KOLDO-482625 format. One record per atom (N, C-alpha, C, O, CB): residue in three letters; y negated, z negated, x. Coordinates in steps of 0.1 Angstrom, whole numbers, plus 2048, in hexadecimal, padded with zeros to 3 digits. Glycine has a CB too. Layout:
N
ALAYZX ...
This chain:
232
MET89775B714 MET8A275471D MET8A575E729 MET8A475A735 MET8AF752715 LYS8A7768726 LYS8AC773730 LYS8A377673B LYS8A877B745 LYS8AE780729 ARG89577273A ARG88E775745 ARG88E76974E ARG88D76C75A ARG881779742 PRO88E75D74B PRO890753754 PRO89F75275B PRO89F750767 PRO88E74674B LEU8A9755755 LEU8B575875B LEU8B8764766 LEU8C076476F LEU8BD75C750 LYS8AC76E763 LYS8AC77776D LYS8A5774779 LYS8A8779783 LYS8A7782769 HIS89C76C778 HIS895766782 HIS89C75D78C HIS89A75D798 HIS88C76077C LEU8A5755784 LEU8AF74C78A LEU8B8752790 LEU8BB74D79B LEU8B7743783 SER8BD75D78C SER8C7766793 SER8C076C79F SER8C676C7AA SER8CC772789 ARG8B677179D ARG8AF7787AC ARG8AE76C7B6 ARG8B076F7C2 ARG89E77E7A9 TRP8AA7607B2 TRP8A67577BC TRP8B37517C3 TRP8B374D7CE TRP89C74B7B6 LEU8BD7507BA LEU8CA74E7C0 LEU8CF7567C9 LEU8D67517D2 LEU8D274E7B8 ARG8CC7647C7 ARG8D27707CF ARG8C97727DB ARG8CD77A7E3 ARG8D477F7C8 LEU8BD76A7DC LEU8B17717E4 LEU8B876F7F4 LEU8B67787FC LEU8A07687E0 PRO8BE7647F8 PRO8C4765806 PRO8CD77080A PRO8CB775814 PRO8CA75A809 LEU8D6773802 LEU8DD77F802 LEU8D678C803 LEU8D979480C LEU8E57807F8 HIS8CD7907FA HIS8C379B7F9 HIS8BB79A805 HIS8BB7A480C HIS8BA79B7EC ARG8B579080A ARG8AC78F816 ARG8B5792822 ARG8B179A82B ARG8A6780817 TRP8C278E823 TRP8CA79382F TRP8CD7A382E TRP8CD7AA837 TRP8D778B830 GLN8D07A7822 GLN8D07B5821 GLN8C67BD825 GLN8C87C882A GLN8D17B7817 ALA8BA7B8821 ALA8AC7BE825 ALA8A97BE835 ALA8A47C883B ALA8A07B581E LYS8AD7B483A LYS8AC7B284A LYS8B67BC851 LYS8B27C485A LYS8B27A184E ARG8C27BD84B ARG8CA7C6852 ARG8C77D584F ARG8CB7DE857 ARG8D77C3850 ARG8C17D7843 ARG8BD7E5842 ARG8AE7E784A ARG8AB7F284D ARG8BC7E9832 LEU8A77DE84D LEU89B7DF856 LEU8A07E1864 LEU89A7E886B LEU8927D3856 ALA8AB7DA869 ALA8B17DD877 ALA8B67E9878 ALA8B77EE883 ALA8BB7D487A GLU8BA7F186D GLU8BE7FF86D GLU8B280586F GLU8B180F877 GLU8C6804860 TYR8A9802869 TYR89A80C86A TYR89580A877 TYR88F81487B TYR88D80785E HIS8967FF87E HIS8917FC88C HIS89A803895 HIS8958048A0 HIS88F7ED88E ALA8A4806894 ALA8B080989D ALA8AC8128A6 ALA8B08128B2 ALA8BD80D896 ARG8A481D8A1 ARG89F8288AA ARG89082B8A5 ARG88B82889A ARG8AA8368A8 THR8898328AF THR87A8388AB THR87B8428A0 THR88384C8A0 THR87383F8B8 ARG87383F897 ARG87384788A ARG86685288A ARG85C84E88F ARG87083C87D SER86885F885 SER85D866883 SER856864876 SER85B85C86F SER860872884 LEU84B869873 LEU842866869 LEU84A86985C LEU84B861853 LEU83686E86B ASP85087685C ASP85887884F ASP86387084D ASP86686E842 ASP85D88484F GLU86A86B858 GLU874862857 GLU86F854852 GLU87684E84A GLU87B861864 VAL865850855 VAL85E842850 VAL85B843842 VAL85D83A83A VAL85083D858 ILE85584F83D ILE854852830 ILE85F852827 ILE85E84D81C ILE84F85E82F ASP86985782B ASP875857826 ASP87A848823 ASP87E844818 ASP87C85E82E TRP87B84182F TRP87E83382E TRP87682A824 TRP87B82181D TRP87C82D83C ALA86982E823 ALA85F82781A ALA86482A80C ALA863821803 ALA84F82B81D MET869835809 MET86D8397FB MET87A8357F9 MET87D8327ED MET86C8487F8 HIS884834802 HIS8928307FF HIS897825807 HIS8A382480B HIS89C83D801 PHE88F81B80A PHE893810812 PHE89E80780A PHE8A7802810 PHE887807816 GLY89B8067FE GLY8A48007F5 GLY8A47F17F7 GLY89A7EC7FB GLY8B28057F6 GLY8AF7E97F3 GLY8B07DB7F0 GLY8B27D87E3 GLY8B37E17DB GLY8A67D47F5 GLN8B27CA7E0 GLN8B37C67D4 GLN8AB7BA7CF GLN8A87B27D8 GLN8BE7C57D2 GLY8A87B87C4 GLY8A17AB7C0 GLY8917AE7C6 GLY88A7B87C4 GLY8AA79D7CA HIS88E7A17CC HIS88179F7D2 HIS8807A67DF HIS8757A97E4 HIS87D7917D4 MET88D7A97E5 MET88C7B07F2 MET88C7BE7F1 MET88B7C57FC MET8977AD7FB LYS88C7C57E5 LYS88B7D47E4 LYS87E7D97E9 LYS8737D67E4 LYS88D7D97D5 VAL8807E27F4 VAL8737E77F9 VAL8737F87F3 VAL87D7FF7F3 VAL8747E680C GLN8697FC7EF GLN8668097E9 GLN85A80D7E6 GLN8528057E2 GLN86D80B7DE THR8568197E7 THR84981D7E3 THR84C82A7DA THR8538347DD THR8408207F0 LEU8458297CE LEU8458357C3 LEU83C8407C8 LEU83083E7C6 LEU83F8317B5 GLN83F8497CE GLN8368557D3 GLN83C8637D2 GLN8488637D2 GLN8318537E1 VAL83586C7D1 VAL8378797D3 VAL83987D7DF VAL82E87F7E5 VAL83087F7CF PRO8458807E7 PRO8438827F5 PRO83A88B7FC PRO835889807 PRO84E8847FA TRP8388977F5 TRP82D8A07FC TRP8208977FD TRP819897807 TRP82A8AF7F3 GLU81D8907F0 GLU80E8897F0 GLU80D87E7FB GLU80487E803 GLU80C8817E0 ILE8188777FA ILE81686A806 ILE818871814 ILE81486A81E ILE82385C803 THR81D87C816 THR81E880823 THR811887827 THR80D887833 THR82A88A825 GLN80A88D81E GLN7FD890821 GLN7F5886824 GLN7EF88782E GLN7F6898819 LEU7F587C81D LEU7EB87081F LEU7F086A82C LEU7E7866833 LEU7EC864812 ALA7FC868830 ALA80086483A ALA7FC86A848 ALA7F8864851 ALA80D863839 LYS7FD877848 LYS7F887F853 LYS7E8880855 LYS7E288285F LYS7FD88D850 ALA7E087D848 ALA7D387B84A ALA7D086E850 ALA7C686D858 ALA7CC87C83F VAL7D686284D VAL7D4857853 VAL7D9855861 VAL7D484E869 VAL7D984E84C GLN7E485D864 GLN7E785D872 GLN7DC86487B GLN7DB860886 GLN7F4865874 ALA7D686D876 ALA7CC87487F ALA7C186A881 ALA7BB86C88B ALA7C6881878 LEU7BE86187A LEU7B685687E LEU7B984D889 LEU7B184588D LEU7B4850874 GLU7C784E88D GLU7CC844896 GLU7C7836894 GLU7C183089D GLU7C98498A3 PRO7CA832887 PRO7C6826882 PRO7CA81B889 PRO7D681B88C PRO7C8824877 LYS7C280F88C LYS7C3801891 LYS7C57F9885 LYS7CF7F1885 LYS7B77FD899 VAL7BD7F987C VAL7BE7F0872 VAL7C17F7863 VAL7BB801861 VAL7B17E8872 ILE7C87F385A ILE7CA7FA84D ILE7CA7ED844 ILE7D07E3847 ILE7DA80384D LEU7C37EF839 LEU7C27E782F LEU7C87ED820 LEU7C47F881C LEU7B47E482F GLU7D17E581A GLU7D77EA80D GLU7D57E1804 GLU7D87D6806 GLU7E37ED80E ILE7D17E57F9 ILE7CF7DE7EB ILE7DB7E37E2 ILE7DB7EF7DE ILE7C07E17E3 GLY7E47DA7E0 GLY7EF7DC7D5 GLY7FB7E17E1 GLY7FC7EB7E7 GLY7EB7EB7C7 THR8037D67E3 THR80E7DA7EB THR81B7DC7E6 THR8247E37EB THR80E7D17F4 ALA81C7D47D9 ALA8287D67D2 ALA8347D27D9 ALA8367C67DC ALA8297E47CE ARG83E7DC7DB ARG84E7DA7E0 ARG84A7DE7EF ARG8547DD7F6 ARG85B7E67D8 GLY8407E27F5 GLY83E7E2803 GLY8407F0807 GLY83F7F2813 GLY8487D980A GLY8437F9800 GLY847807807 GLY83B80E810 GLY83B81281B GLY84B8107FB THR83180E807 THR822814811 THR82080B81D THR81D80F828 THR811812807 LEU8237FD81A LEU8227F4826 LEU82A7F9832 LEU8257FA83D LEU8277E6822 LEU8357FB830 LEU83F80183A LEU83880D842 LEU83780D84E LEU84C807832 LEU833815839 LEU82B820840 LEU81F81D847 LEU81C823851 LEU827829839 TRP817814841 TRP80C812849 TRP80F808855 TRP80680785E TRP80380C841 SER81A802856 SER81D7FA861 SER82280386C SER8237FF878 SER8277F085D TYR82680F869 TYR82A81B872 TYR81D81F879 TYR81C822884 TYR83182786A LEU81382086F LEU808828875 LEU7FD82187C LEU7F6826885 LEU802830869 ALA7FB814878 ALA7EF80A87E ALA7F680588B ALA80280288C ALA7EB7FC872 SER7EB803897 SER7EF7FF8A1 SER7EC7F18A4 SER7F17EB8AE SER7EB8088AA GLU7E27EA89B GLU7E07DD89D GLU7E37D3890 GLU7E87C8892 GLU7D27DD8A0 GLU7E07D7884 GLU7E27CE87A GLU7E17D786D GLU7DA7E186B GLU7D97C287B VAL7EC7D1863 VAL7EB7D5855 VAL7E97CA84D VAL7F17C184D VAL7F77DC851 ILE7E07CB845 ILE7DB7C083B ILE7DE7C382C ILE7D77CA825 ILE7CC7BE83C ALA7E87BE82A ALA7F17C081C ALA7EC7B7812 ALA7EC7AB814 ALA8007BD81E CYS7E67BD805 CYS7E27B37FD CYS7E97B77ED CYS7EC7C27E9 CYS7D07B47FD ASP7ED7AB7E6 ASP7F47AE7DB ASP7F27A27D1 ASP7F47967D6 ASP8027B17DF LEU7F07A37C4 LEU7F079A7BA LEU7FB7907BC LEU7F97837BA LEU7F07A17AE ASN8067957BE ASN81478D7BD ASN8157857CA ASN81078A7D4 ASN8227977BC ASP81B77A7CA ASP81F7727D7 ASP8297797DE ASP83477C7D8 ASP8237647D5 MET82777C7EC MET82F7837F5 MET83777C7FF MET83C782808 MET82878C7FB SER83876E7FE SER83E766805 SER84C769808 SER851768813 SER83C75C800 ARG85376C7FB ARG86076E7FB ARG86377B804 ARG86D77B80B ARG86476F7EE GLN85B785802 GLN85E79280D GLN85879081A GLN859799822 GLN85779F808 ALA85178581D ALA84A78382A ALA853787835 ALA84F78F83E ALA84477482C PRO860781835 PRO866785842 PRO86B792844 PRO86E79684F PRO87177D845 ILE86B79A839 ILE86D7A983A ILE85F7B283C ILE85E7B9846 ILE8737AE82B PHE8587B0834 PHE8487B6836 PHE8427B4842 PHE83A7BC847 PHE83E7B182C SER8447A7848 SER83D7A4855 SER8427AC860 SER83A7B0868 SER83F795859 ASN8507AF861 ASN8577B686A ASN8587C5867 ASN8617CC86C ASN8637B086C PHE8507CB85F PHE84F7DA85F PHE84D7E286A PHE8537EC86E PHE8487DD857 PRO8417DC870 PRO83D7E687F PRO84A7E7888 PRO8537DF889 PRO8317DD88A PRO8497F288C PRO8537F7896 PRO8547ED8A3 PRO84A7E68A6 PRO84F80689A PRO8607EB8A9 PRO8637E28B4 PRO8587E38BF PRO8537D98C4 PRO8717E48BA GLN8547F18C2 GLN84B7F28CE GLN83C7F38C8 GLN8337F78D0 GLN84F7FF8D7 SER8397EF8BB SER82C7F08B8 SER8267E48B9 SER82D7DB8B5 SER82A7F68AB ARG8197E08BD ARG8107D48BB ARG80B7D28AF ARG8027CA8AF ARG8077D38C3 CYS80D7D78A6 CYS8097D6897 CYS80F7C8893 CYS8197C3897 CYS80F7E388E ARG8057C288A ARG80B7B6882 ARG8067B8874 ARG7FB7BE872 ARG8067A6889 VAL80D7B386C VAL80B7B385F VAL8097A6857 VAL81179D858 VAL8147B9859 SER7FC7A6850 SER7F679B84B SER7F979B83A SER7F67A6834 SER7E879B84F LEU7FD792834 LEU801792826 LEU7F778A81F LEU7F777E821 LEU81078E824 LEU7EE790815 LEU7E478680D LEU7E97887FF LEU7EB7947FB LEU7D278B80F SER7EC77D7F8 SER7F077D7EB SER7E477A7E2 SER7DD76F7E5 SER7FB7747EA GLY7E077F7D9 GLY7D67797D0 GLY7D17857C8 GLY7D67907C8 GLY7C97717D7 ASP7C57817BF ASP7BE78B7B8 ASP7B37917BE ASP7A978A7C0 ASP7BB7877AD SER7B479D7C2 SER7AA7A47CC SER79C7A67C4 SER7927AB7CA SER7B17B57D2 HIS79C7A37B8 HIS78D7A37B2 HIS7867967B1 HIS77C7957AA HIS78E7A97A3 ARG78B78C7B8 ARG78677E7B9 ARG77D77F7C8 ARG7817847D2 ARG7937717B8 PRO7727787C5 PRO7697797D0 PRO7717717DD PRO76E7757E9 PRO75A7747CC GLU7787687DC GLU77D75F7E7 GLU7887687EC GLU78A7667F8 GLU7827507E1 PHE7907717E5 PHE7987787EB PHE7927807F5 PHE797781800 PHE79F77E7E4 LYS7887887F1 LYS7807937F9 LYS77B78A806 LYS777790810 LYS77379A7EF GLN77B77D806 GLN775775812 GLN78377481A GLN782775826 GLN76D76580E ARG78E773815 ARG79B77281B ARG79D77F823 ARG7A277E82F ARG7A5770811 VAL79A78981E VAL79A798825 VAL79179882F VAL79579C83A VAL7967A481B ALA78679582D ALA77A796836 ALA78178B843 ALA78078F84F ALA76979182E ALA786780840 ALA78977784A ALA79477D853 ALA79677C85F ALA78C76A845 ALA79D785849 ALA7A978C853 ALA7A479685D ALA7A9798868 ALA7B379584A LEU79979D857 LEU7937A8860 LEU78D7A286C LEU78F7A8877 LEU7887AF858 ALA78779986A ALA77F790875 ALA77379C87B ALA7717A0887 ALA78B78A883 GLY76E79F873 GLY7607A8878 GLY7657B887B GLY75D7C087E GLY75A7A2889 ARG7737BB879 ARG7787C887C ARG7777D0870 ARG7757CB865 ARG7867C8881 LYS7787DE871 LYS7777E8867 LYS7847EE865 LYS78B7F186F LYS76B7F386A ALA7887F0859 ALA7957F7858 ALA794805859 ALA78A80A854 ALA79C7F484C ASP79D80B85F ASP79D81A861 ASP7A0821854 ASP79B82B850 ASP7A981E86C PHE7A981984B PHE7AF81F83E PHE7B0815834 PHE7B480A838 PHE7BD826841 LEU7AD817828 LEU7AF80E81D LEU7B5817812 LEU7B282280F LEU7A0808818 PHE7BF81080D PHE7C9817803 PHE7C880D7F7 PHE7CE8027F8 PHE7D8819809 ILE7C28117ED ILE7C180B7E0 ILE7CA80F7D6 ILE7C981A7D0 ILE7B380E7DB ASP7D58077D4 ASP7DF8097C9 ASP7E37FD7C4 ASP7EF7FA7C4 ASP7EC8107CD GLY7D87F37BE GLY7DB7E77B8 GLY7D97EA7A7 GLY7E17F17A0 GLY7D17DA7BE ASP7CE7E47A3 ASP7CC7E5794 ASP7C77F3792 ASP7BD7F8798 ASP7C17D978F HIS7CF7F9788 HIS7CC807786 HIS7C4808778 HIS7C5812771 HIS7DB810786 THR7BD7FD774 THR7B47FF76B THR7A680576E THR7A380477A THR7B37F4764 VAL79D80A765 VAL79281176B VAL78A804772 VAL78780477E VAL789819760 GLY7887F976A GLY7817EE770 GLY7867E977E GLY77E7E7788 GLY7817E2766 GLY7947E877F GLY79A7E3789 GLY79A7EC794 GLY7977E679F GLY7A77E0786 VAL79B7F9795 VAL79B8017A1 VAL78D8037A5 VAL78A8077B1 VAL7A380D7A0 THR78480279A THR77580479E THR7737F77A7 THR7707F97B3 THR76A804790 ALA7757EB7A2 ALA7737DE7A8 ALA7787DE7B7 ALA7717DA7C0 ALA77A7D27A0 ASP7857E37B8 ASP7897E47C5 ASP7837EC7CF ASP77F7E87DA ASP7947E77C5 TYR7817FA7CA TYR7778027D2 TYR7687FD7D7 TYR7637FF7E2 TYR77480D7C9 LEU7627F77CF LEU7557F37D1 LEU7567E67D9 LEU74D7E47E1 LEU74D7F17C3 ASP7607DE7D7 ASP7607D07E0 ASP7677D37EE ASP7677CB7F7 ASP7697C47D7 TYR76C7DD7EE TYR7747DC7FC TYR7717E9805 TYR7767EB810 TYR7857DC7FA ARG7697F3800 ARG7667FF807 ARG75D7FC813 ARG75C80481C ARG75E80A7FF GLU7587F1813 GLU74F7EC81D GLU7567E882A GLU7507E7835 GLU7477DF818 PHE7637E6829 PHE76B7E2832 PHE7717EF83B PHE7787EE846 PHE7757D982B VAL76E7F9836 VAL77380783D VAL76980C846 VAL75D80C843 VAL776814833 ARG76C811852 ARG76281485D ARG75D824859 ARG76382B851 ARG76A81386D PRO75382685F PRO74F83485E PRO75983E863 PRO75F83B86E PRO743836864 GLY75B84A85D GLY76585185F GLY77484F85A GLY77C85885B GLY76585086B GLY776841854 GLY78283E84F GLY784843843 GLY77C84A83D GLY78483084F ILE79084083D ILE794846830 ILE79983B826 ILE7A0832829 ILE7A0850832 ILE79383E819 ILE79783580E ILE7A1840806 ILE79E84C805 ILE78882E804 ALA7AB839801 ALA7B68417F8 ALA7B78397EC ALA7B682D7EB ALA7C68437FF PHE7BA8417E1 PHE7BF83C7D4 PHE7CA8427CF PHE7CC84E7D0 PHE7B683D7CB HIS7D383B7C9 HIS7E183F7C2 HIS7DE8427B4 HIS7D583D7AE HIS7EC8347C3 ASP7E884B7AF ASP7E784E79F ASP7D985479B ASP7D384E793 ASP7EA841797 ILE7D58607A1 ILE7C786479D ILE7C986F793 ILE7C087478D ILE7BE8687AA VAL7D7873790 VAL7D787F786 VAL7D487A778 VAL7D686E775 VAL7E5886786 GLU7D0882770 GLU7CB880762 GLU7D787B75A GLU7D6870753 GLU7C588D75A LYS7E388375A LYS7EE87F750 LYS7F7874758 LYS7FC875763 LYS7F888D74C GLN7F786B751 GLN7FF85D757 GLN80885874A GLN80685973E GLN7F384F75B PRO813851751 PRO81E84A747 PRO81983F73F PRO81E83C735 PRO82A84474E LEU80D839745 LEU80B82B73E LEU7FC82C73D LEU7F4830746 LEU81081E747 PRO7F8828731 PRO7EA82872F PRO7E381E739 PRO7D882173D PRO7E6824720 THR7E881373D THR7DF80A747 THR7DC813755 THR7D480F75C THR7E87FC74A ASN7E481E757 ASN7E0826764 ASN7D482E760 ASN7D583975B ASN7EC831769 GLN7C8828763 GLN7BB82F761 GLN7B683376E GLN7AA83676D GLN7B182675A VAL7BA834778 VAL7B5836784 VAL7AD845784 VAL7A484878C VAL7C183578F ALA7B284E77C ALA7AE85B779 ALA7A185B775 ALA79886277A ALA7B686276F GLN79D85276B GLN78F850766 GLN78684D770 GLN77C853770 GLN78E84675C PHE78A844779 PHE78183F785 PHE78084B78E PHE77584F791 PHE78783278F TRP78C853792 TRP78B85E79B TRP782869797 TRP77B87079F TRP79986379D GLN78286C78A GLN77A876785 GLN76C873787 GLN76587C78B GLN77C87A777 LYS767867785 LYS759864787 LYS754863796 LYS74986579A LYS756856780 LEU75F86079D LEU75C85F7AE LEU75C86C7B1 LEU75486E7BB LEU7678577B9 LYS7638767AC LYS7618847B1 LYS7538887B0 LYS74E8917B8 LYS76B88F7A9 GLN74B8847A6 GLN73E88A7A2 GLN7348827AD GLN7298867AF GLN73A887792 GLU73A8777B3 GLU72F8717BC GLU72F8737CB GLU7258717D2 GLU72E8647BA THR73C8777D0 THR73E8787DD THR7498837E0 THR7508877D7 THR74286A7E2 PRO74B8897ED PRO7548947EE PRO76188B7EF PRO7628807F5 PRO75189E7FB VAL76B8917E9 VAL77988D7EA VAL7838967EF VAL7808A27F0 VAL77E8897DE GLU7918917F2 GLU79A89A7F3 GLU7A78967E9 GLU7A988A7E7 GLU79D89C802 GLU7AE89F7E5 GLU7BA89B7DC GLU7C78A17E3 GLU7C78AC7E9 GLU7B88A27CC PHE7D189A7E2 PHE7DF89D7E5 PHE7E789B7D6 PHE7EB8907D3 PHE7E58927F2 ILE7E78A67CF ILE7EF8A77C3 ILE7FA8B37C6 ILE7F68BE7C8 ILE7E68AA7B6 HIS8068AE7C5 HIS8148B87C6 HIS8138C27BC HIS8158CD7BF HIS8228B27C4 ASP80F8BE7AE ASP80F8C77A3 ASP8048C479A ASP8018B8797 ASP81D8C779B ALA7FE8CD796 ALA7F28CA78D ALA7F68C577F ALA7EE8BF777 ALA7EA8D778B GLY8038C877D GLY8068C476E GLY80F8B776E GLY8138B3763 GLY80F8D0766 GLN8118B2778 GLN81A8A677A GLN816899772 GLN80A89776E GLN81A8A378A CYS81E89076F CYS81B886768 CYS81B87A772 CYS825876777 CYS82588475D GLY80F874774 GLY81086977F GLY80D86B78B GLY80E87778E GLY81A864780 PHE809864795 PHE8088667A4 PHE7FB86E7A6 PHE7F186E79E PHE8168707A9 GLY7FB8757B2 GLY7F08797B8 GLY7E786E7C0 GLY7E58637BC GLY7E88807AE ILE7E28757CB ILE7DA86B7D5 ILE7CE8737D8 ILE7CE87F7DA ILE7E38677E4 GLY7C586B7D8 GLY7B78707D9 GLY7B08687E6 GLY7B285C7E7 GLY7B086D7CB ILE7A886F7EF ILE7A38677F9 ILE79586B7FB ILE7908757F8 ILE7AA869806 VAL78E861800 VAL77E862803 VAL77E85E811 VAL785855817 VAL7738587F9 ARG774867817 ARG774864826 ARG76685D827 ARG75C863823 ARG776873830 VAL76685182E VAL75984982F VAL75085483A VAL753858845 VAL75D838836 PRO744855834 PRO73B85D83E PRO73785884B PRO73384C84D PRO72F860838 ASP738861854 ASP734859862 ASP726856863 ASP72185086D ASP738863870 
């Protein structure tokens, strides 16, 4: 009984939480931000209920990834696994044309916030695609959103099972341009949850192609970011 009551409470408070998130977003957009500032906002934007914006990252790791992506001068970014939208805030700062954000959960409640992440002076737009990334029809939706373009950067942070992350890599890598980057989150072997199996996929991928790793502490539990650069 507690779970339905919790959902009802969130629904009733949604207008207030959305208003608070819009006010917070206005504060974020009040002046031009540096990359380091945007990363800090992505991690500590805050909010409540469905309007909470956050990314769970090690600051040093996400900063190294952000700098690598920034060096690409990306026009289009594709993200598999948006969750609370923290990394979407960061990609919306870096992309000049479009960020295509994909998540299994319905993002319509967050749309008024997520869609307005790009800085006021930016021409970047945000497209939100909700659905199962493993289904062929969802891949077709992504292809339609790209409309023949190639993404400069693909961030895979959705299904963390071996089968799930493998499928996302095999299905969506074709959408990344030569010279672009594909990144994976949670690549370290020691993980807090048994369902976090990206490390198993990553160890196999390392044997097949050159990779780079951003791991703050070799003994840490969870996190770690790995990247693959698509050959020119």
